[in-house]
N, C-alpha and C positions, 0 to 999 in steps of 0.2 A: 514495156507493160503493154503498150497500143498494140505492139506486134503479136502477142499473144492474144489478144482480144481478137485482131483480125484474124489471125489462124482458125479460132475457136469460131467465129461467125462462119466461114468458108466450111468449115467441117460439119456444122449443121445445117448449112444449106445442102450440102453434098448428101445428107441421111435424108433429108425431105424427099431429094430426087429419087432417092433409092426406095421411097416409100415407106420409110421408118416415121412413125408419128412422134414427133417432137413438140412438147408444150411450149407455147409462145412465152418468153420471158420479156418482163418490163426492164428498160433500161436501168431503173434504180434497183431493179433485183440483182442485175448483173454487176451491180458495184457494190464492195464491202459496205456493211452498215457503218454508219458514221460512229465515231465513238462516243459514248455517252457524256453529257455535259457534266464538268466537275460539280460536285455537291455544293449549293450555296450554304457558305458557312453563315449562320446568323449569331450573332454576337447576344449571349446572354444577356436577358434584361436585367437592368440595374437594379441592385438588390435594394427593397424598399427601405425608408428610412426607419430605423427603430426609433420607436417614440416611447421615452419613458415617462411611466407613471407615477403620480404621486407615491412619496413613501409612508408608510405606516408608522406610528409613534404611539405608544402607549402611556398614558399618564397615570400616575400613582393617585387615585382619587382620594385614598384615604389621606395621604400625608398631605394634599392639598387643603382638604377640609381641616385638618389640624393647624394649618396656617391662617385660617380664615377666610380661604376661597369656596365660594358657593360651587357645589357638584351636585348632579343630578340624584347620585345614591344617599344624599344626606337628608335627615330630618328638616322640619319645616323650622326656619330660625329667623332672629330679628333681621338680619342681614339679607337674607334670601327674601323677606317681603319688602325690605328697602330696596333692593335691584328691581323688584317688581314694580313697583312705584315710579323710579329712574327712568326703567326702558319703556314703560308704555307709551309716552310721548313721543320718544324716539323711533319707535317701531310704528307709530302711527304717521310719522312724517316721511320716514322712510318709503311708505307704501302711499304716499302722496294722498292721504286721506285726512290730512290736518286742515287747518283754514286756508293755508296757502299751498299752491305746489312748489315744490324746491327743486332746482337743479342738483343733479347727484344727492337727493335725499338719502339714498343709501350709504354714503360714505361720511362716517361719523369720527371726526377726530377728538380722542381726548388727550388735554394738555394742564398745563399748570402754570402759574406764573414763575415760580421757582422750583429748585428741586426738593426732594425729600415731601413733597405733600399729597402723595398716593396715586399718582395718575396712573402709572402700570398697574398698581393692585385694583385700580378702578377698573381699567381698561379690562384685565383677565375676568374679573367678576363679570362686568356688563356682558363680556361675549359667552361667558359660560350662562348667564342667565337667559339670553337671548337663544342660545343654542339648545334651550329646554322648551322653547316653544314648539306647536305643532306644524306650524306653516312657515317656517322662515331657517334657513341655514344662514352661518354666520361665519366670517373670516377674519382672523386676528392678525394684524400685521405690525410687526415691530420697527416702527419707522424713527426711533431714536436710534439712530444709526451711530452717534457718537458714544452713547453709554446704553446700549441694548440689555434689557433685563427681562423680557418676557420669557424667554427659554428657559433662563436661570432660575425664575420664579415658578417654572412649571417642571424644572428637574431634569431638562434637556440640555445637550451638548450644543454649542454654537455650530453653525453649518450654513452653506450658500444661501442666499435668499434675495430682498429685494435690489441691494446694490449691485448684485451681479447680473439680475434682470436687467438692470438701466445700464449697465455696461455693456450688453449685448453676449454675454460669455454663456448664457444658459436660456432655459425656455421656462415658462410658469409650472409646466407640469412637472418639472425635474426638480424644484424647489419648494413646491406644495408640502406640507404634512398633513396628512389624514391622521387624527386622532381617535382613541375609542370612545370618542363620544361623537356619535353618528354627525351630527350637524355642525361639528366645529373642525374648520381647518385653520392651520397657522402659516404664516408667512415670515420667515425669519429676517433679521435686518440684512445679514448676509456678509460677505467677505468685508473687513475694514478697507476703505478706499481713501487716498489721499485728497479725493477732490468729492467727496461725499456731498458736501453742502450743495455744489455745482450740480451733481447729479440729480438731487432732489429738486433743484429749480429748472432742470433741463425740459425741453420739449420731449423728451421721451418719456420723462414721469407724467407730463399732463396727458400725455396719449395713453399711458398704460393707466392712470386713474379713468378717464374716459371710457376704456374700454371695460375695466373693471366694473364700473358704474352701470352698465348697459347690458353687459354680456349673461348676468343670471337676475332675472326681475325678483326671486324671492332671497336673495342672498344680502346680508346686510355685512358691511365691512366697517370693523373698529381698527382705528390707527392709533398706538400707543405714540404720540408724538415728542418732539423734546418741549422744553420748559419754553414759553414765550419770551421772557426776559432775558436769556442767557444765551440764545443761538437765533437765528435768520430762519432755519428749516421749518420750523412750526408755523410762523407768519406766512412762507410760501405755501405750504400744506393748505394751510386754512382757506386761500383763495380759491382752492379746488374742491372743497368739503362742501357738502350741503348742510352739515349739521357740526356744532363743536361744543365738547364737554368740558368745561374748566372746573378743574379741581381746586378747592380750597381750604387750607389745613386750619381747623378752628384753633383760636387762641395762639395762632404762630404767624399766619400771612398778614401782613401790613395791608390796611384799605387802599393805602397809596399805590402798594405794588398789584392790587388787583384791577383799579382802576388804570393804572398803565398798561398791564397786561390786555385788558379787556379794548383799549383804545387801537392796540395794534391789529385787531381782527374785526374791528366794528365793521367791516364791510361783508362779513358773513353775515347771512340772512337769518339764522336761527343759532343762537348763542345760549346754552345751559349752564349754570351753576350748581356744583354740589360739594356740601360741607363734609367735610370728611374729619373723623375723629372730634364731634362734638361730645358735650357733656354727658351723653346718654352713652356714650362708647365704654363698654365693661373690659374692654382689652385693650391696655395701653401700648401694644407694641407697635413698632412703625409701620405706618400705610394699613394698618388693621383695624376693620372694622368702620361703620358709620354710625355717628350719634344720630345724625338726621340728613337725610338726603332731599333735595328740592331741584326740580329745573323748571326754567322759565325762558321765554324769550327775552334777548337783552338787544337794546337799541331801539 
């Protein structure tokens, strides 16, 4: 290659001496152009994580009304008026507009001393009644993980929920159920777990409750919890709640059981009692209707 270049240079010089005009060439022009650099292969940007949104479920409001559940489309009733009385101080405290400021005041646990006193019925009705408010949204959490009944009462099938969240196998958006009542959202109890009690008492549960309490200023969260005298879960939950509603069945629950149950949660700042199925109850069905409802601070 070098001899050819030298020969070409000699020939060019001879042509110039002979009077032939030969344009000057730059050394870089005399060399072949460098090969174009190979294209840079950029890796494709990672695909964005698909965010799953809340599922939509439809509640049969007519069927719920037939079993004594307060619904937005139902005519005014004694039960609806009673729940208005029950919910008003709870909402006031949830908004920290009461006599004292409550930590986690928008977290309200509904419980009872024993089974069969109507706590789940009360939880659903209370959530329904609050969902009719103009300025509040409500989330109903089935926290009775041993005997979940909220979805069954609402005519829905079991599905992942609270326990799956605590185990870390899903996220909140994936398990929340939006209903055809605009301001009502449901959080199921979730997939049965052999360590359900430990999960409810875990740091993950405390962190979840703290996040739920602070994330939405207008949201009131109702927890249907286990009975106080049969399990320890409700007692653990009560330590994280701003308010507790304890349901007492008239003419059935012993006063000693009520006192024992109250003693297990006496550290809670605001405890309210609701008397279920009093003499004024026109419907003798299990857990249906209130003869008289009342709420007051205990302790």
